[in-house]
C-alpha positions in Angstrom: 27.4 -23.9 12.6 24.8 -21.8 13.7 21.4 -23.4 13.2 18.5 -20.8 11.9 15.5 -19.8 14.1 12.5 -22.6 12.0 11.0 -19.8 11.6 13.3 -17.6 10.0 12.8 -15.9 6.3 15.5 -14.6 4.4 14.3 -12.1 2.4 15.6 -10.5 -0.7 15.8 -6.8 -2.2 17.3 -6.1 -5.4 18.2 -3.3 -7.1 15.3 -2.7 -8.6 13.1 -2.6 -6.1 15.1 -0.7 -3.2 14.0 2.3 -4.6 10.7 1.7 -4.3 7.2 3.1 -6.7 5.9 6.7 -5.3 1.8 6.8 -5.4 0.0 9.2 -4.5 -3.7 7.0 -4.5 -4.6 3.8 -4.1 -7.4 1.9 -5.6 -8.6 -0.8 -3.8 -11.0 -3.8 -4.9 -12.4 -7.4 -3.6 -13.9 -10.4 -4.6 -14.8 -12.8 -2.3 -10.8 -14.1 -2.5 -9.1 -11.6 -3.0 -8.3 -7.8 -2.3 -6.7 -6.0 -5.1 -4.7 -2.8 -4.6 -3.3 -0.6 -7.6 -1.5 2.2 -6.6 -1.1 5.5 -8.9 0.9 7.6 -9.4 -1.0 11.0 -10.0 -0.1 14.1 -11.3 -1.5 16.9 -11.3 -2.9 18.7 -14.5 -2.4 15.1 -16.3 -5.5 14.0 -17.8 -4.1 10.3 -16.9 -3.1 8.6 -14.1 -1.3 5.4 -14.5 -0.9 2.3 -12.0 2.7 1.8 -10.9 2.3 -1.3 -9.3 -0.8 -4.3 -8.4 -0.7 -6.4 -5.1 -2.9 -8.9 -5.2 -3.9 -10.8 -1.4 -5.8 -12.5 0.5 -8.8 -11.3 2.6 -6.9 -13.0 5.5 -3.5 -10.9 4.6 -5.2 -7.5 3.7 -6.1 -7.5 6.9 -2.8 -8.5 8.7 -1.4 -5.3 6.3 -4.5 -3.5 7.8 -3.5 -4.0 11.1 0.4 -3.6 10.4 0.0 -0.7 9.6 -2.5 0.7 12.3 0.7 0.0 14.3 2.5 1.4 12.2 1.2 4.8 12.2 0.8 4.0 16.0 4.3 4.4 16.4 5.0 6.4 13.7 2.6 9.5 15.2 4.3 8.1 19.3 8.0 9.5 17.6 6.8 12.3 15.5 3.6 14.0 16.2 0.1 13.6 14.8 0.5 13.6 10.7 -2.0 16.0 10.0 -4.4 15.1 6.8 -4.8 17.1 3.9 -8.3 18.6 2.9 -10.2 16.4 0.4 -9.9 19.6 -2.4 -6.0 20.1 -1.9 -6.0 15.3 -2.8 -7.8 12.7 -4.7 -8.9 10.3 -2.1 -6.7 7.5 -1.3 -9.4 4.5 -1.5 -12.0 4.1 -4.3 -14.4 0.9 -5.3 -14.0 1.5 -9.6 -16.0 -1.1 -11.2 -14.3 -4.5 -12.3 -12.7 -3.6 -16.2 -11.3 -6.1 -17.9 
């Protein structure tokens, strides 16, 4: 029998989650102990936008995510070329800091 490395984690991806969720807006808020990322789907001309997914993480995990995203953006641009940024008039902001609501 083959022994698994001690640091290996088996990750399950269900069919429901594998399809993903589309988001074109992220609202990021934080407290001293948590970062909250709300992923929103906003449709042109629609008066309302819905939060499709909320991720809550520690500041340490948020920093690791930030670094990992930067590394992956660099790899992507090395392979496919620079990502063209769309002007602010055409796209909603991708991060905001709204006042907390209950």
